[in-house]
N, C-alpha and C positions, 0 to 999 in steps of 0.2 A: 059599366062596373065589371061585367065579365071579361072585357077586353083588358082592364087594368090587372085583374087578377092572373090572367094569361101571361101578361108580360112579366109579372112578379115572379111566378113559376119559372118561366124561361130564364130570367135572370139568376134565380137561385140555382137552377139546373146548370147553367153556364159556370157559375162560381164553383159548385161542386166539382164539375169536370176539370177546370183549371187547377183546382187543388189536388186532385187525384193525379194528374199529369205532373204536378211539381214533386209529389212524393214518390212518383214512379222514377222521375229523372234522378232523384238522389240515390235511389236504391239500385237503379239499373246501370247499364253500360253508358254512363253519361260523358266518359272521358276525364272526369274529375278523379284525382288521385288522392286517395285518403291516406293519411299517415297512421299506420298500424304500430302501436307501442308493443314490443315485445314483453311478454309477461316474465317476471323474475323467475328463474328455474327453481323447482321446489327443492328444497334443501332435504337431502336424504340422510337425516341424522345417523340412522343405523349404519349405513354404508361408510360415512365419513368417520364415525367413532371407530368402526371396525378396523379401518385402515390405519387411523392413528394408534389404535390398540396393538394392531400388528407390527407396526414400526417399533412402539415402545417395547412390545415383548422381544422383537429381534435385537433391538440395541441391549436389552436387559440380558439375553442370552449370549450375546457377543461378549458383554462385559463379564459375564459369569465364566465363559470359557477362557478369556485372558487371565481372570484371577485364578482360574483351576491350573493354567499352565504356568503361572508365576509361582505357585506353590511347590512346584516340582523342582527339586535342586539340581544343580549341573552334574553333580555326581550321579543322580539317577538317570539324567537325560544321556550322559555318555554311555551308560551301560546299556540302555535301550538302543542307542545308535549303534554300539558295537554288535549287538545281537542282530540287528537288521543287516549290518554289513556281512557278518560270518555266518548268516543263517545256512546259506548253501553248502558251506563246508561242514557243517555240524549235521545237515541232512544226509550228506554223502558219507562221512567218516563215523557218525554216531547214531545213525538211523532216526534222527529227530523228525517227527512228523506234525507237531503242533507247536503252538506259542508256549504252553505250559511245559512241554518237554524240553524246548529251547531254553527257558529260564532255568530249569533244573540242571541242564548239562553245563551252562555257563557257571551256575553257583557251584557245582561239584569241581569244575576246573579251578575256580578261585580258591575253594577250600583246600584243594590238593596242590597248589601252587603249580599246576599245569598252564595257568593263565595269570599273569600279573597285570595289574593296572596301576600306573603311577600318575599322580596329579602333579604337573610341572608348573602350572599356574592357576589362577582362579577358573579359567574356562578352557585350559589345555591339559591334555592327557596323552599318555602313551601306554600301549599295550604290547605284551610279549608272550608268545605261546609257542608251540612246536613248529608252527608254520611261519615263524618270523616275528617281526615287530611292525606295528602300525602306529600313527599318531591320529589323535582325535581333538576336535574342537567344538565348543557349543556356542552358538549366536542366538540372538532374539528369536529367530523363526526355524532354525534347523540345526542339525548335527552333521558334521562333516568327518569322514574317516579317510585318511590318506595314507598311502604306502604301496600297496599294489593298485595303482590307479586312484581314483577319487569317488568315493561314495557320499551322497549328501541326501539326507532324509528329513522330511517335514515333521516338525514337532506334533502337529495335531494328528497326523498319521500313527506316530508312534504312540501316542497318548490312547487312541482309540484300540490299538492292538494290544497294549499292555496294561490296560486300566484295570483289569481283573487281578494283576500280579504285583502291584504297586507296594504292598506290604513287603513282599518277598524281596523285590528289588531294592528297596529302601534298607532292608536288613543287609544285603550284599554290598552296599557301599561302604560298610566298615572294613572291607577287605581292599578298599582303595588306599594305597599308601601315598605320601607325599615325598617330593624331592627332598626336602630338608630333613623329614623323619628318616628316610632311607639312608641318609648320610650322616646321620646322627649330628646334624647342624653343622657339618664340616664341609666346606665347599668343594674339596676336592680329596682324592686319595693320595697317599704317599706314593713314591715312584714304585716302590716294591708292590704295592697293593695294585697299582695299574699293571704291572708285569703279570702278576698272579691272574688278575681278571682277564687279561689279554690272552694268557695261557689257556684258561679255562674256555674262553670263547672260541679259541682254536681247536680245542679237543673235539674229536669227530664222535665221541663216545657219549651220545645224549642230545637231545634237541634243545631241552630247556636249560636255563642256569642251574637249576635245581639237580637235574639230571647229570649235568657235566660235573658239578661239585661232588655229588655222591659217588661218581665213578673215580675221580681223582682221590677222594678221601679214603675209599675202599683200598685203593692201590697203595696208598702211603701207610695205611694200617696194617698192610702185610709185611712191611719192613723189607728184609732182603730176600724173603722168601716168595719171590716172583720171577718171571721169565725176563729176558731182555726186553722184550716189548712192554713189560709192565713196570720196570724200575724207573722211577722219576729221580734223576740224579742231582737236582737242585737248580738254583738261580745262579747266573753269572753276568759278568760284564766284560765286553771284549771290544776294543776299538770304538767306543761311544755307543754301542749297541747292548741292549739288555735283553736276556733270554732265559728260557727254561728249557732244560735238556732232559731226554729220556731214551731209553733203548741204547746202552753204552756200546753195544757191539756193532751198531750201524750208524752211531752218532746222529740219530734223529734229534732235532732241536728246532725251536722257533725264535727267531730274532725279532726284537721290536725297536723300532726307531721312532723318536719323538720329534714332532715338528709343531711346536705350539700345542694346540689342543688336538691335533691330528697324530694318530698312531698308526703306523704300518707294521704289520706282522708278516714275517716271511717264514714259510714252513719249509725245512730243508731236511732231506732224508738221503742218507749215504752219498752226500755232496751234491744232490740233485734238488734244485729249487722245485717245489711241488705246488707253489701257489702263494698269492698274496692276500693278505686280510686287511681291510682298510676299516679303522675304527676311530672314534673320538672319545676323548676323556668323559664327556658328558654321557655318551651312550654306555660306557663301561660302569659309570657311577650308577646310572638308571638301572641296568640290569642286575649289577651285583651289589648294589647298595643295601638291599635287604638281607644280604648274606655276609656282610663285613666280618662277622665273628668266623665264618668259614674261611674267609681269605686269610686271616691271621693263623687260624689252625693249619691250613695248607702251607702257608709260608714257613711256619715251624717245622712241618714235616719235610719240606723240601731242604730246608737248611740242615736237618738231621741227617737226611739221606746223603746230602753233600759230604758231611763229616764221616759218614760211615760207608763211603763208597768202596773203600778197600775191602770191607768185610763181604761186600756183595761179589767182588771178584775172586775172594777166596773160597766161596761156597762150592 
């Protein structure tokens, strides 16, 4: 009986030992490869929502910027582009030190006609001042000024610089004339108007059209009571050339020859050619279109002087 009990205990012990070995084999280095399934990444709702929100906000900001830029007119853009182009000139000549001072300086020049801006097309403009003339254009992204080289300025940079002065700049656009308005809806000048405008452009007294006109009008207003250098003796036509003469004692005059839209002016003094002036009809129309009434006044004065030249010689 004791023997049977002993055998039974041995058998149970053996089973327990085998059972323990089997468990140990599964959990140890048995050489069996277990397949481990990767757990799904934890979704970080806060991070993902933040990224999505940032992208949405960025898109919203970009759209807002685009809409803001679109609200600015071409006339406003061209003035800002011109100010960026001419900034150094104004800093040197008018002691400009800030954007506000720059806007004020250009506004004063427009008010005084020291600067003229003409709209030649929907997005094309031309500027004239005492330094000369330049052309400007407005595209979807930038403003380009050409003349003395080429200057291109990004719209977004201009907006950042002039954003605090937009109401003032908008008011300044009223000074921008149009090609059709300047010419009173007439495509071209008369031949005599071209000659008078060319004569004014050749005039060395004054830098701007307004200054040149004022000088000539003042001389004409004096009648015969001027020196030889100041007497404008009239318009004439000779051998297919058109001109304006002055200073009778030295026969100073300017001849103009026409070749289609191109005009060549030749300044002659005492029989010596002193230089040529190359012009176009469009250029004269643009510069002197705003002063067409003055052209008529000067033309009348020149014709009057021509008829009364004998009185000048008798004085």
